[in-house]
C-alpha positions in Angstrom: -8.4 -21.9 -0.1 -5.5 -21.7 -2.6 -2.4 -19.4 -2.1 -0.2 -17.9 -4.8 3.2 -17.2 -3.5 5.0 -14.6 -5.7 8.6 -13.7 -6.4 10.5 -12.0 -9.2 13.8 -12.3 -11.1 15.4 -9.5 -12.9 14.7 -5.7 -12.8 11.2 -4.7 -13.8 12.4 -1.2 -15.1 12.9 -0.4 -18.7 15.3 2.5 -18.4 18.2 0.2 -18.1 18.5 -3.4 -19.5 21.1 -5.8 -18.3 22.7 -7.4 -21.4 23.5 -10.4 -19.3 20.0 -10.9 -18.1 17.5 -8.9 -20.3 14.4 -10.5 -18.9 11.9 -9.9 -16.1 10.1 -12.8 -14.5 7.2 -12.6 -12.1 6.3 -16.0 -11.0 5.5 -18.3 -8.1 3.8 -21.3 -6.8 0.2 -22.2 -6.2 -0.4 -24.3 -3.1 -3.4 -25.4 -1.1 -3.3 -23.3 2.1 -3.8 -26.3 4.4 -1.1 -28.2 2.6 1.2 -25.2 2.9 0.7 -25.2 6.6 0.8 -28.9 7.3 3.2 -30.3 4.8 5.2 -27.6 3.0 6.2 -25.5 6.0 7.4 -28.5 8.1 9.3 -30.0 5.2 11.2 -26.8 4.5 11.9 -26.4 8.2 13.2 -30.0 8.5 15.5 -29.5 5.5 17.1 -26.4 7.0 17.5 -28.0 10.5 19.0 -31.2 9.0 21.7 -29.4 7.0 22.3 -26.1 8.9 21.0 -26.9 12.4 18.6 -24.0 12.4 15.2 -23.2 11.0 15.4 -19.4 10.8 17.5 -19.4 7.6 15.5 -18.1 4.6 16.1 -20.2 1.5 17.2 -17.5 -1.0 18.8 -18.5 -4.3 21.5 -15.8 -4.3 22.6 -16.6 -0.8 22.6 -20.4 -1.4 24.7 -20.3 -4.6 27.1 -17.6 -3.2 27.4 -19.4 0.1 26.6 -16.3 2.3 24.2 -15.1 5.0 24.1 -18.4 6.9 24.9 -20.7 3.9 28.7 -20.5 4.3 28.9 -24.3 4.5 28.0 -24.3 0.9 31.6 -23.6 0.2 32.4 -27.2 1.1 32.0 -29.3 -2.2 30.7 -32.5 -0.5 28.2 -30.7 1.7 27.1 -28.5 -1.3 26.4 -31.6 -3.4 24.5 -33.3 -0.6 22.4 -30.3 0.1 21.5 -29.6 -3.5 20.5 -33.3 -3.9 18.2 -33.0 -0.8 16.8 -29.7 -1.9 16.0 -31.0 -5.4 14.3 -34.1 -3.9 12.2 -31.9 -1.7 11.2 -29.7 -4.6 10.3 -32.7 -6.7 8.2 -34.4 -4.1 6.2 -31.4 -2.8 2.8 -30.7 -4.4 2.5 -27.3 -6.1 2.0 -25.6 -9.4 4.3 -23.1 -11.0 3.0 -20.1 -12.9 5.2 -17.4 -14.4 5.2 -14.5 -16.8 8.5 -13.8 -18.4 9.0 -10.5 -20.3 11.8 -10.1 -22.8 12.7 -6.5 -22.1 14.4 -5.6 -25.4 11.5 -6.9 -27.5 8.9 -5.4 -25.1 10.6 -2.0 -25.4 11.0 -2.3 -29.2 7.3 -3.0 -29.5 5.8 -0.5 -27.0 8.5 2.1 -26.6 9.0 4.1 -23.4 5.3 4.4 -23.1 5.1 0.7 -22.3 3.2 -0.1 -19.1 5.3 -0.9 -16.0 6.2 -4.6 -16.3 4.3 -5.4 -13.1 1.0 -4.7 -14.8 1.2 -7.2 -17.7 2.9 -9.9 -15.6 0.7 -9.6 -12.6 -2.3 -9.6 -14.8 -1.3 -12.8 -16.5 -0.7 -14.5 -13.1 -4.0 -13.2 -11.7 -6.0 -14.6 -14.6 -4.4 -18.1 -14.3 -4.8 -18.0 -10.5 -8.5 -17.2 -10.9 -8.8 -20.2 -13.2 -7.2 -22.4 -10.6 -9.6 -21.0 -7.9 -12.6 -21.7 -10.0 -16.0 -20.3 -8.9 -15.2 -20.2 -5.2 -15.8 -16.8 -3.7 -12.7 -15.6 -1.8 -11.1 -18.8 -2.8 -7.5 -17.6 -3.0 -5.0 -15.1 -1.7 -1.6 -13.8 -2.9 1.5 -13.3 -0.9 4.6 -11.6 -2.0 7.8 -10.5 -0.2 8.4 -6.9 0.8 11.3 -5.2 -0.9 12.1 -1.5 -1.2 9.2 0.8 -0.3 9.1 2.2 -3.9 8.9 -1.3 -5.4 6.2 -2.3 -2.9 4.2 0.7 -3.9 4.5 -0.1 -7.6 3.4 -3.7 -7.0 0.4 -2.6 -4.9 -0.5 0.0 -7.5 -0.4 -2.7 -10.2 -2.7 -4.9 -8.1 -5.2 -2.1 -7.6 -5.2 -1.3 -11.3 -6.0 -4.9 -12.2 -9.4 -4.4 -10.6 -10.2 -1.4 -12.8 -12.7 -2.1 -15.7 -11.2 -3.0 -19.0 -7.7 -3.8 -17.9 -7.7 -7.6 -18.2 -9.4 -10.3 -20.3 -11.3 -11.5 -17.1 -13.5 -8.9 -15.5 -12.3 -7.0 -12.5 -15.3 -8.3 -10.6 -14.0 -11.9 -11.1 -10.6 -10.9 -9.6 -12.3 -9.1 -6.7 -14.7 -12.0 -6.0 -12.2 -14.8 -6.2 -8.9 -13.3 -4.8 -9.1 -12.0 -1.3 -6.0 -9.8 -1.5 -2.4 -9.3 -2.4 -0.5 -9.2 0.9 3.2 -8.2 1.3 5.2 -10.1 4.0 8.5 -9.4 5.6 11.3 -11.7 4.5 12.4 -12.5 8.1 9.0 -14.2 8.6 10.4 -17.1 6.5 7.1 -18.1 4.8 7.9 -21.5 3.2 5.8 -20.8 0.1 7.7 -17.6 -0.5 11.0 -19.5 -0.2 9.8 -22.0 -2.7 8.8 -19.3 -5.1 12.2 -17.7 -4.8 13.8 -21.0 -5.8 11.7 -21.4 -9.0 11.8 -18.0 -10.7 15.5 -17.7 -11.5 15.7 -21.0 -13.4 12.8 -19.8 -15.5 14.6 -16.5 -16.4 17.8 -18.4 -17.3 15.8 -20.9 -19.5 14.0 -18.1 -21.4 17.3 -16.3 -22.4 19.1 -19.6 -23.1 21.5 -19.1 -20.2 23.1 -22.4 -19.1 21.8 -24.1 -16.0 24.0 -23.7 -12.9 26.9 -26.2 -13.2 26.3 -27.8 -9.8 22.6 -27.1 -9.3 20.3 -27.9 -12.2 16.6 -27.7 -11.2 15.1 -26.7 -14.5 13.6 -30.1 -15.2 11.9 -30.0 -11.8 10.5 -26.5 -12.4 9.4 -27.5 -15.8 7.6 -30.6 -14.5 5.7 -28.4 -12.0 4.3 -25.8 -14.4 0.5 -25.4 -14.4 -0.9 -27.3 -17.4 -4.0 -27.4 -19.6 -3.8 -30.9 -21.0 -0.2 -31.7 -21.5 1.0 -28.2 -22.4 2.3 -25.6 -20.0 3.1 -22.8 -22.5 0.3 -20.2 -22.2 -1.2 -21.9 -19.1 1.8 -22.2 -16.7 4.4 -20.1 -18.5 3.6 -17.0 -20.6 6.4 -15.3 -22.4 5.9 -11.7 -23.6 5.8 -10.2 -26.2 3.8 -13.1 -27.6 
């Protein structure tokens, strides 16, 4: 079975658009479930134990770069450089495929107006289609995990998921989604699922790249993320990364 671990970057609402980050990214990593349990999870745990002496920390981009919530040692320049080098090496060596849908909010709003669908709908639909292609013809061959957030956001994501299975919503039939993907399941952050932590690490660099924001001065992982995009042939645009409006 394959697993798609989801995360997001940016605000999915259209009522306010942050001029510094006018993009919404829904993305994540596709991993074989057995690999996630036997290789991914132990490797993430070992990294945290080696550098922080504990496995219960959750790798979260904002906490890492801001050196807070257990990552206070990241304030030490030498330690920070060593940890980023080890983190990059792990992300490069692990086996996973990145899929993401990035929506340029200004352009989306200009094209569709305030009647535009909630951004979860088009982005989740894009990812579900590509996940189904990865699953192939296997019945119940995949499942999706995402992290819980505020109750209202969880409801909106669940609603978008249910709507994907309505007739006429996506290019692939709702029966295909229903047959191939078991469920979309929301998990508490404190559970520390390694796949969700990996998904968190990849979505922010995608958003920054889309809007032309410079990579972080002391932590550049865009080349790693780019190398991991799902591809058809040699190209990842349209297969691993979809930017809307097209």
